[in-house]
Residue, then its C-alpha position, 0 to 999 in steps of 0.5 A: m516906399e518900394t525899393p526900386t528894382f533894376k533888370e539886367g542892362d539898366l544903368i543906375l545912377g548913369y554910371y552903374r550898368v546891372l549884370g545881375v541880382i547877387g541877393r535880396g535881403d532885409f536891407g534891400i537888393v544887391y546887384k552885380v554891376r559895371g562902371e560905365r564912366g568916371r574912375y569906376k569905369g570897367k571895374i566890377f562891383a556889388l551895389k546895395v540899394a534901399s529905400n525902407p526907412y528902417a534899412v536906410e537908417n541901418l545902412w547909413k550908419e554902416a556906410q559912414t562907419l565902413i568908409l573909414f575902415n581899411h583891411p584885407n580882411i574887411i569888405s571894402l565899401q567904395s562909395y555911397l549916395y542918398k538921393k534925398d528926393t527919393k529917400e534912396l540909399y545906394l552903397l558900392y562895395e567890392l565884389m565878393d565873387v565867392g558869395d557868403l561862408k554859409d553857402w560854401v560850407l554847406s556846399k562842402g558839407g563841412l570843412s577840414e580843420k585846416e581849411a576852417l582854421r585858415i578861414l578863421w585866421n581871416v576873419v580873427n584878422g579882420l575882427a582884431y582891427l575892429h577890436s583894436r579900435g574899440y568897435i564890437h561887430s556884434d552880428i558874426k555868422p557865416e552869413n556875414i563873411f564873404g569870400k574873394k578869389v585872389l590868385k588860387s586861393v579864397v580870402w575871407k572878409l568880414g562884411d555886414f556892419g549894420l550892428l556895429k557898436i562902440r565898446g561902452a557906448t551902449s547902456v541899455l541893449d536890444v538883443k539882436g543877432t542870430v540865435g545859435y550865434i549869440a553870446p550868453e551875456v548878450f540875452r542879459g543886456e550886456i555886450h563886450r568885445s569877448s561876445d564877438i569871441f563867442s560868436l567866433g566859436c559858434l562860426l568855427h563849429f559850423m565850419l567844421f560840422g555844417r551847423d551851429p553848436f546849439e542846432t536842434e529842430d525845436r526853436k525853443e530848445k534851441l534858444r535855451r540851448n544857446k542862452e545856457v551854452i549847452y552843447s557837445l563836441p564829436e570825438d574825432l576832433s583834434p585835441k588843440v581844436r577841441e581846446l580852442l572851441e571849448r575856450l571860445l565857447e566858454r560861458d563866463y565871457r570874463k574867461r574867454f580871450r577879451t579880444a580878437v588881438e588876444l586870440k590871434d596871439y593864441l593862435l599863433k603860439e599853439g601853431l593854429a594860424 
């Protein structure tokens, strides 16, 4: 069944007025909506609509987990509704009005070390919350980090929990994620909380240079570089940021920070937070 499409001015579920389309992805269409009645009257949200069975299954798992989370650096899911008759799933999220980190970085042509570290701190805080509860995000990349204007600054939050895993609960692992951000052990069918740490290294590299560490035009070569962790860093990095990147991108998962909580402590100790 095709996911229903709505146009500006339409009323969804009798509650939410469509103000425009935010984006379209594998898991459905995301609309900018305004609550017309009830407790959300006058408030602006992002509403994701999906009916593709694969999308519904993944988003259903995400919704049931995300509704339990409460952290300033994790996107907030307000509510969700599944319509059995049409097999459609509706998820109401807080609106991230800045958009995703990928567009933000590319629009600026890379960030300063100071700004990149500030955003990294936001993401690490959200990830530490997950890790301390035994979860592995397993899909950290710029498209899954979203910004929201708060007063004169931007707060960055971790989103997209479709690949979220419980630590130790997976025996056979399908390799999912985005090449350029996948920890090498994941290609071997292993995943740990420190696998997210490797992805954070790739994320920091992207923020600083506008590309992931393994970027090359040949897709097979990029995959090889990612699997074998082959990269080089520009000379003009500050010593502390260079050391941080090298520690995050450590090939052996046992030599990385084991969790984002450990990484937080390191960033504070080194004056990088």
